[in-house]
C-alpha positions in Angstrom: 51.9 22.2 -66.0 50.9 18.7 -64.2 52.0 16.1 -66.2 49.0 14.0 -65.7 47.1 16.9 -67.2 49.1 16.7 -70.0 49.6 13.5 -71.0 45.2 13.2 -70.6 45.4 16.8 -73.2 47.9 14.6 -75.5 45.4 11.6 -75.4 42.7 13.4 -76.6 44.5 15.4 -79.3 44.8 11.7 -80.7 41.6 9.8 -79.3 39.2 13.0 -80.4 37.1 11.4 -77.4 37.2 11.9 -74.0 35.0 8.6 -73.0 38.7 7.2 -74.9 40.6 8.8 -72.9 38.8 7.9 -70.3 39.3 4.0 -71.2 42.6 4.2 -72.0 43.7 6.3 -68.8 42.1 3.6 -67.0 40.2 6.8 -65.0 36.3 8.3 -65.3 35.5 11.0 -68.1 34.2 13.2 -65.8 37.8 13.2 -64.9 39.7 13.2 -67.8 37.3 16.9 -68.0 37.8 17.8 -64.8 41.3 18.4 -65.2 41.6 19.7 -68.7 39.3 22.1 -67.7 41.9 22.7 -64.3 44.7 23.1 -67.0 42.9 25.7 -69.1 43.1 27.4 -66.1 46.0 27.5 -65.9 47.1 27.7 -69.5 44.9 30.6 -69.1 43.1 29.9 -72.1 39.6 27.2 -72.8 41.8 24.0 -74.5 38.8 22.0 -76.2 35.5 23.0 -77.7 32.3 21.3 -78.7 32.4 19.5 -82.1 29.2 17.6 -83.0 28.6 15.2 -79.9 32.3 15.1 -79.6 35.1 17.6 -78.7 38.4 18.7 -80.2 41.6 20.8 -79.2 41.3 24.9 -80.4 44.0 25.8 -81.5 45.9 26.7 -77.8 45.1 23.5 -77.3 46.8 21.5 -80.2 49.9 23.9 -79.7 50.0 22.9 -75.9 49.5 19.0 -77.1 52.9 19.8 -79.4 54.9 21.0 -76.5 52.8 18.1 -74.2 55.4 15.8 -76.1 58.4 17.4 -75.5 57.8 17.9 -71.4 56.8 14.3 -71.2 59.7 13.3 -73.6 61.7 15.3 -71.4 60.3 13.9 -68.0 60.8 10.4 -69.0 64.3 10.7 -70.2 65.1 12.0 -67.4 63.9 8.8 -65.3 66.1 7.2 -67.4 68.7 9.1 -66.7 68.6 8.8 -62.3 70.4 5.4 -63.6 72.3 4.9 -66.4 75.2 3.1 -65.6 72.5 0.2 -65.1 73.4 -3.6 -66.7 70.6 -3.7 -69.2 68.1 -6.8 -67.3 64.5 -7.3 -68.3 61.8 -8.1 -70.8 61.6 -5.7 -74.5 58.1 -6.3 -75.6 58.5 -6.0 -79.6 55.9 -5.9 -82.9 58.0 -6.9 -85.6 56.9 -7.7 -89.1 57.5 -11.2 -90.4 60.3 -11.3 -92.5 62.4 -8.5 -89.5 60.4 -10.8 -87.2 62.9 -13.7 -88.9 66.0 -11.5 -90.1 66.4 -9.1 -87.0 64.7 -10.4 -84.3 65.5 -13.4 -83.9 69.3 -13.1 -84.6 69.0 -10.2 -81.9 67.3 -13.3 -79.4 70.6 -15.7 -80.0 72.9 -12.7 -79.6 70.9 -11.2 -76.0 71.4 -15.0 -75.2 75.0 -14.9 -75.4 76.4 -11.4 -74.1 72.7 -10.3 -71.9 70.8 -13.1 -71.2 69.1 -10.4 -68.6 67.4 -9.1 -71.4 64.7 -10.5 -73.0 62.3 -10.2 -75.8 58.7 -10.5 -76.0 57.5 -11.0 -80.1 54.6 -9.9 -81.6 54.7 -10.7 -85.3 52.3 -7.5 -86.5 52.2 -5.1 -90.6 53.5 -1.9 -89.4 49.8 0.1 -89.1 49.4 -2.4 -86.3 52.3 -2.5 -84.5 52.2 1.4 -84.4 48.7 0.9 -82.7 50.2 -1.4 -79.7 53.3 1.1 -79.7 50.6 3.9 -79.7 48.1 2.4 -76.6 51.9 1.2 -75.0 51.3 -2.0 -75.0 54.9 -2.7 -76.3 57.8 -0.8 -76.2 59.7 -1.5 -80.0 58.1 -1.8 -83.3 59.7 -3.0 -86.0 58.1 -1.4 -89.4 58.7 -0.4 -93.1 57.9 1.7 -95.8 58.9 1.9 -99.9 60.8 4.9 -101.4 57.6 5.1 -103.9 55.0 4.8 -100.9 56.4 6.7 -97.7 55.2 6.2 -94.5 54.4 9.7 -92.2 55.2 9.0 -87.8 53.4 10.7 -85.7 55.0 13.2 -83.7 55.6 11.8 -80.4 57.6 8.4 -82.2 61.3 8.1 -82.9 62.7 6.4 -85.9 65.6 4.5 -86.5 66.8 3.6 -90.7 67.6 -0.5 -90.2 68.7 -0.3 -94.3 67.6 -1.1 -97.0 65.6 -3.8 -99.1 65.6 -3.7 -103.1 62.4 -4.8 -104.6 62.0 -6.5 -108.3 58.6 -8.2 -109.9 58.3 -11.9 -109.4 56.9 -13.6 -112.3 56.7 -16.7 -114.6 60.7 -17.4 -115.7 58.4 -19.1 -118.8 58.4 -14.5 -119.3 61.6 -14.8 -120.8 63.5 -12.2 -120.5 62.7 -9.1 -120.0 64.6 -5.6 -119.2 64.5 -2.3 -119.3 63.5 0.7 -116.7 61.2 -0.3 -113.9 58.4 1.1 -116.3 59.1 -1.2 -119.6 59.0 -4.1 -117.2 55.7 -3.3 -115.3 54.6 -2.6 -119.3 55.3 -5.9 -120.0 53.4 -7.6 -117.6 50.5 -5.2 -117.9 47.8 -8.0 -118.9 48.1 -9.9 -116.0 46.9 -10.5 -112.8 48.7 -8.6 -109.6 48.8 -10.0 -106.7 49.1 -7.6 -103.2 49.3 -7.8 -98.9 46.6 -8.2 -97.8 47.0 -6.6 -94.4 49.6 -3.1 -95.7 48.3 -1.7 -98.7 52.0 -0.1 -99.2 52.8 -2.9 -101.7 49.9 -2.4 -104.0 50.6 2.1 -103.3 53.8 0.8 -105.0 52.9 -0.9 -107.8 49.6 1.2 -108.4 52.4 4.2 -108.5 55.3 2.3 -110.9 51.9 1.2 -113.4 50.1 4.7 -113.7 52.8 5.5 -114.6 54.0 3.1 -116.6 49.7 4.0 -118.0 47.5 1.6 -117.4 45.9 0.2 -114.3 46.7 -3.0 -112.8 44.5 -5.7 -112.1 44.9 -6.4 -108.2 43.0 -10.0 -108.7 44.8 -11.3 -105.5 45.5 -10.4 -102.4 47.6 -12.5 -99.3 49.8 -12.4 -96.8 52.8 -14.8 -97.0 56.0 -14.3 -99.5 56.2 -17.6 -100.3 52.7 -18.1 -101.3 53.1 -14.8 -103.6 55.5 -17.5 -105.0 53.6 -20.5 -105.0 50.5 -17.8 -106.6 52.9 -16.9 -109.2 54.1 -20.7 -110.3 50.7 -21.8 -110.5 50.3 -18.8 -113.5 48.0 -16.5 -111.0 49.6 -13.6 -111.7 52.8 -11.5 -110.4 54.0 -9.4 -107.4 56.5 -7.6 -106.0 59.0 -10.0 -103.9 61.9 -8.1 -102.3 65.5 -8.6 -103.7 68.3 -11.4 -101.9 66.5 -14.2 -100.8 65.4 -17.3 -102.1 63.2 -18.5 -104.6 60.8 -21.1 -105.8 62.5 -22.8 -108.9 60.0 -21.6 -112.1 60.6 -17.9 -110.0 62.0 -15.0 -112.1 62.6 -11.6 -109.9 62.7 -9.1 -112.6 65.0 -5.9 -110.8 63.6 -2.6 -111.1 64.8 0.6 -112.0 64.0 4.3 -112.4 62.1 4.2 -110.0 64.2 1.8 -108.1 61.3 0.0 -105.3 63.2 0.0 -102.7 61.5 -1.1 -99.2 63.0 1.0 -95.6 62.6 -1.3 -92.8 62.6 1.1 -89.1 63.0 0.6 -85.6 60.6 2.7 -84.3 59.9 3.6 -80.1 57.7 6.3 -78.2 60.1 9.9 -77.4 61.8 9.7 -75.1 61.8 5.8 -74.0 65.3 4.6 -76.3 67.0 5.9 -73.0 66.1 2.4 -71.3 69.2 0.2 -71.3 67.0 -2.8 -72.2 65.8 -1.1 -75.2 69.0 1.0 -75.7 70.8 -2.0 -76.0 68.1 -4.4 -78.8 68.0 -0.8 -80.6 71.6 -1.3 -80.9 71.6 -4.6 -81.8 69.2 -4.0 -84.5 71.4 -1.8 -86.1 74.5 -3.6 -86.1 72.2 -6.6 -87.6 71.3 -4.2 -89.9 74.1 -4.5 -91.3 76.0 -6.9 -91.9 72.1 -8.5 -93.2 72.6 -5.8 -96.1 75.6 -7.2 -96.4 74.9 -10.4 -96.9 72.0 -9.8 -99.1 74.0 -7.8 -101.3 76.6 -10.9 -101.2 73.8 -13.7 -102.4 72.4 -11.9 -105.0 74.4 -9.6 -107.0 72.2 -10.1 -109.8 69.8 -10.7 -107.6 67.0 -12.5 -110.9 69.4 -15.9 -110.7 68.6 -16.0 -106.7 68.5 -19.9 -105.4 67.2 -21.5 -102.3 70.8 -22.8 -101.3 72.5 -21.2 -97.9 71.6 -19.5 -95.0 69.4 -16.5 -94.5 70.7 -13.1 -94.6 69.3 -12.8 -91.2 71.2 -16.0 -89.6 74.6 -15.0 -91.5 74.1 -11.2 -89.7 73.6 -13.3 -86.4 76.9 -16.1 -87.1 79.1 -12.9 -87.6 78.0 -11.0 -85.1 78.3 -14.2 -82.7 81.7 -14.8 -83.4 83.2 -10.9 -83.6 81.0 -10.6 -80.1 
């Protein structure tokens, strides 16, 4: 079977429209239709069927699209395998959320400059859904995303994920609220009558808040949506509400991070690549560095904040600590 036809079928399974496939692949709609028809003839069975003004894959088409993922990944891996000893060189395009840029990508930039100056990073700041969209469009080579243990993400079968550690999150509140202890449900109940602050570009933390609040027996009043952890702290200080914040990061004076357990709230970062691409030497190198940095960052955060409600603004960030440690051992 022609790999190009399989690629068109796979795009059709993702986009659901021959016109959109044509735009994505920069060919005409008639070319897409002809190539899918030729593939159906090769397969000996219809692969598409009308669905309103669009088309959809038949069960056979869906099965073949699943095989196409493996076939195309194997072809890509074979191409890369032709020169496995190549010295890493080139630009790796990375889409990552702001914290990952600060704590993982920038330390990787510094290490690459020291050890592998021929490998460059092109950085795009995006939340997970945006980053995964760029990865699907082949606009970036690597996406750094996250989910939470209480709001797990589902990844497309054409993607490969590499976990990059774990980070505990707590509930940021005004320090003036006094001493609050207990399980996550008891902590949430203590602030049930407050307004709540969530992310404006990703719904995962809102899903976590609604899940824990539901278990605690109330519906949270989501009042504010912002895209900055620093701004969340400023709004907490201004008495505008409470919100989730990560452990291990500096806190504004007057903000306290309440530990959450039973259930824990854990953020899980991932490095995500398209299947078959991670063997490319520059990308493989960046993935290796990110794995090293994530391990050191986790240990630095743990040392900085073993009692994380008492975090202060002194000292360097965990990501910079990780980069400094790696540069001394590299």
